[in-house]
C-alpha positions in Angstrom: 219.1 133.7 -9.3 219.8 132.5 -5.7 221.3 135.0 -3.4 224.9 134.7 -2.3 225.0 133.3 1.2 228.7 132.6 1.7 232.0 134.1 1.1 235.2 132.3 0.0 238.5 134.1 -0.2 241.7 133.1 -2.1 245.1 134.6 -1.7 248.4 133.6 -3.4 251.9 133.7 -1.8 254.4 133.9 -4.7 257.3 132.7 -2.4 256.2 130.2 0.1 259.6 130.1 1.7 259.4 133.8 2.8 257.8 133.6 6.2 257.0 137.4 6.3 255.2 137.1 3.0 253.2 134.0 4.0 252.3 135.8 7.2 251.2 138.8 5.3 249.1 136.7 3.0 247.5 134.9 5.9 246.5 138.2 7.4 245.3 139.5 4.0 242.9 136.5 3.8 241.6 136.9 7.3 241.1 140.6 6.7 239.1 139.8 3.5 236.8 137.7 5.7 236.9 139.8 8.9 233.3 141.1 8.7 232.1 137.5 8.9 234.5 136.5 11.7 232.1 137.2 14.6 233.8 135.8 17.7 232.3 136.3 21.1 234.3 138.3 23.7 236.7 136.3 25.8 236.2 133.3 23.6 237.7 129.8 23.6 238.5 129.2 19.9 239.2 125.6 18.8 241.2 125.1 15.6 240.8 121.5 14.2 243.8 121.0 12.0 244.6 118.2 9.5 247.6 116.5 11.2 246.8 112.9 11.2 250.0 111.7 9.6 253.7 111.7 10.5 254.4 113.7 7.3 255.3 117.3 7.2 253.6 120.1 5.2 256.1 119.8 2.4 254.5 116.5 1.4 251.2 118.2 0.8 249.6 115.8 3.3 249.4 118.0 6.4 248.7 121.6 7.3 251.7 124.0 7.4 252.1 124.9 11.1 253.3 128.4 10.2 249.8 129.1 8.9 248.3 128.0 12.2 250.7 130.2 14.1 249.9 133.2 12.0 246.2 132.5 12.4 246.6 132.4 16.2 248.6 135.7 16.1 245.9 137.4 14.0 243.2 136.2 16.4 245.1 137.5 19.5 245.7 140.8 17.7 242.2 141.4 16.3 239.8 139.7 18.7 239.2 139.2 22.4 240.5 135.7 22.9 240.6 133.7 26.2 242.3 130.6 24.7 243.1 129.0 21.4 243.0 125.2 21.3 244.9 123.5 18.5 243.2 120.1 18.1 243.4 116.8 16.3 242.4 113.2 17.1 244.1 110.0 16.8 244.0 108.3 13.3 243.8 104.6 12.7 247.5 104.2 12.1 248.9 107.1 14.2 248.6 108.9 17.5 247.9 112.6 17.1 250.5 113.3 19.8 253.2 111.7 17.8 252.4 113.8 14.8 252.2 117.1 16.8 255.5 116.6 18.6 257.3 114.5 16.0 256.8 117.1 13.2 257.7 120.0 15.5 254.4 121.8 15.9 255.1 122.2 19.6 258.3 124.2 18.8 256.7 126.4 16.2 253.7 127.3 18.5 255.6 127.5 21.7 255.9 131.3 21.6 252.3 132.0 20.9 250.4 133.0 24.1 247.1 131.6 25.1 247.5 128.6 22.8 247.6 124.9 23.7 247.3 121.6 22.0 244.6 119.1 22.6 244.3 115.4 21.5 240.5 115.1 20.9 240.8 111.3 21.5 242.0 112.0 25.1 239.4 114.5 26.0 236.3 113.9 28.1 233.5 112.8 25.7 229.8 113.7 25.5 227.1 111.9 23.6 225.4 113.7 20.7 222.2 112.5 19.2 221.4 113.4 15.7 219.1 112.4 12.9 221.9 111.8 10.5 222.2 110.1 7.2 224.1 107.3 9.0 224.9 108.3 12.5 222.1 108.5 15.1 224.3 109.0 18.1 228.0 109.8 18.4 230.5 110.5 21.1 232.4 113.7 20.7 235.1 115.7 22.6 233.5 117.9 25.2 236.0 120.7 24.5 235.2 120.5 20.8 231.4 120.7 21.3 231.6 123.5 23.9 234.1 125.8 22.2 232.8 129.2 21.6 234.1 129.4 18.0 235.2 126.5 15.7 237.8 126.9 12.9 238.4 124.0 10.6 241.9 124.1 9.0 242.2 121.6 6.2 244.7 120.7 3.5 244.1 121.0 -0.3 244.4 117.4 -1.5 242.9 114.6 -3.4 241.3 111.6 -1.9 241.0 108.1 -3.3 237.5 107.6 -2.1 235.9 111.1 -1.9 237.9 112.7 -4.8 238.9 115.6 -2.7 239.8 116.1 0.9 239.0 119.5 2.3 237.0 121.1 5.1 234.2 118.5 5.2 236.6 115.6 5.2 238.6 117.3 7.9 235.4 117.3 10.1 235.5 113.5 9.8 238.7 113.7 11.8 237.0 115.1 14.8 235.7 111.7 15.7 237.7 110.9 18.9 237.7 107.1 18.3 240.9 105.8 16.8 239.6 103.1 14.4 237.8 105.5 12.1 238.3 103.1 9.2 235.2 101.2 10.3 233.1 104.1 8.9 234.7 104.0 5.4 231.9 101.9 3.8 229.6 104.8 4.7 232.2 107.6 4.5 230.2 110.0 2.4 227.2 109.9 4.7 229.4 110.2 7.9 231.2 113.2 6.5 228.0 115.0 6.0 226.7 113.9 9.5 229.8 115.3 11.2 229.5 118.7 9.5 226.0 118.8 10.8 227.1 117.9 14.4 229.2 121.1 14.6 229.5 123.2 11.5 232.7 125.2 11.4 232.4 128.9 12.0 235.4 129.6 9.8 236.9 127.3 7.2 240.6 127.6 6.2 242.5 125.5 3.7 246.3 125.3 3.2 247.0 125.2 -0.5 250.6 126.4 -0.3 251.8 122.9 -1.2 248.8 120.7 -2.1 248.6 116.9 -2.7 247.6 115.2 -5.9 247.3 111.6 -7.2 246.2 108.8 -4.8 245.6 111.0 -1.8 245.2 111.8 1.0 248.4 110.0 1.9 250.0 108.3 -1.1 250.0 111.1 -3.6 252.7 113.6 -4.5 253.1 117.3 -3.5 251.9 120.0 -5.9 253.0 123.6 -5.6 249.9 125.9 -5.6 251.0 128.9 -3.3 247.4 129.4 -2.2 245.5 129.9 1.1 241.7 129.6 1.0 239.2 130.7 3.6 235.4 130.6 3.7 232.4 131.1 5.8 230.7 127.8 4.9 232.2 124.3 4.8 230.3 123.2 1.6 231.0 126.5 -0.3 234.8 126.2 0.7 235.0 122.7 -0.5 233.1 123.6 -3.7 235.8 126.2 -4.4 238.6 123.8 -3.5 237.3 121.2 -6.1 237.3 123.9 -8.8 240.8 125.0 -7.9 241.9 121.4 -8.5 240.2 121.3 -11.9 237.4 119.0 -10.6 233.6 119.5 -11.1 232.2 119.7 -7.6 229.2 117.6 -8.8 231.6 114.7 -9.1 232.7 114.9 -5.4 230.5 112.4 -3.4 230.1 114.4 -0.2 229.4 117.6 -2.0 226.8 115.9 -4.2 225.2 114.4 -1.1 225.3 117.8 0.8 223.4 119.4 -2.1 220.7 116.7 -2.1 220.2 117.3 1.6 220.4 121.1 1.8 223.6 121.0 3.8 225.6 124.2 3.5 225.5 126.2 0.2 227.1 126.2 -3.2 226.2 129.9 -3.6 229.1 132.1 -2.8 231.0 135.3 -3.5 234.7 135.0 -4.3 237.1 137.4 -2.7 240.7 138.0 -3.6 242.1 135.9 -6.5 239.7 134.7 -9.2 239.4 130.9 -9.4 240.2 130.8 -13.2 243.5 132.7 -12.6 244.9 130.3 -10.0 243.2 126.9 -10.7 245.3 123.9 -11.9 244.4 120.5 -13.2 245.3 118.0 -10.6 246.0 114.3 -11.2 243.1 112.2 -9.8 243.0 108.4 -9.7 241.0 106.9 -12.5 237.3 106.2 -11.8 237.7 102.5 -12.5 240.4 102.3 -9.8 238.2 104.3 -7.4 235.4 101.8 -8.0 237.6 98.8 -7.5 238.8 100.3 -4.3 235.2 100.4 -3.1 234.6 96.8 -4.2 237.7 95.6 -2.2 236.7 97.5 0.8 233.2 96.0 0.9 234.5 92.5 0.3 236.9 92.9 3.2 234.0 94.0 5.4 231.8 91.0 4.6 
């Protein structure tokens, strides 16, 4: 039997409208993982959030800003932090700035010291060479690449092309270029490449209100009351798939990651047991997923 090389924690907040309870549960999760949260002294921490839509967290499409605020407070209380950078890049259809200020993240994070927002698409860029499955060279945000510690904060939701959207798909969003849709014909490979470019040191997933159906945008919210955290991107997504009632082997980027020894599917579960909190999400039928791929490739030709 392979040794356990990662940890994934799961906590449940019974009343997600109770800010004090949600904060306590966020702290509980981070405390479960604290032995693995090895942050250098006087560090610049970058938190890449899933905030690429002008939709608030109640839709299940974007991360709850309260959780990011509670994360920042925990970091400032428990670790020696120079700066916390909350980061997102522009999406094909939306500026990250419009989402950050339009949904009110600026107001929620205003009182948290040493914290600032960064649009990765507006940052200075550096070229990164890699022997990727698709990418051989990519331009990345300098602040992203040079941060002392990287936290990826994703949303628990379905995805019409990749089955689920979690930590690994969140890393696709670090691309600073706006027209990311050009990579969709090779999305699975590019997702894996971008995890390789800069693997997250800590993975967090907002599952308070998740998103099912034709995600990551057109689905419907599903109350889960969960917050998930892990030490490995692949392991964390593996758990997220199981929490949604999906076999991880049916998730394209998880299957490809396993084939190329990216991350690990061997992990210890801390906190809640998966079988006690998992639900069966609605996913789009496979024929519809296949038809979507056909239309995409026809449009590209």
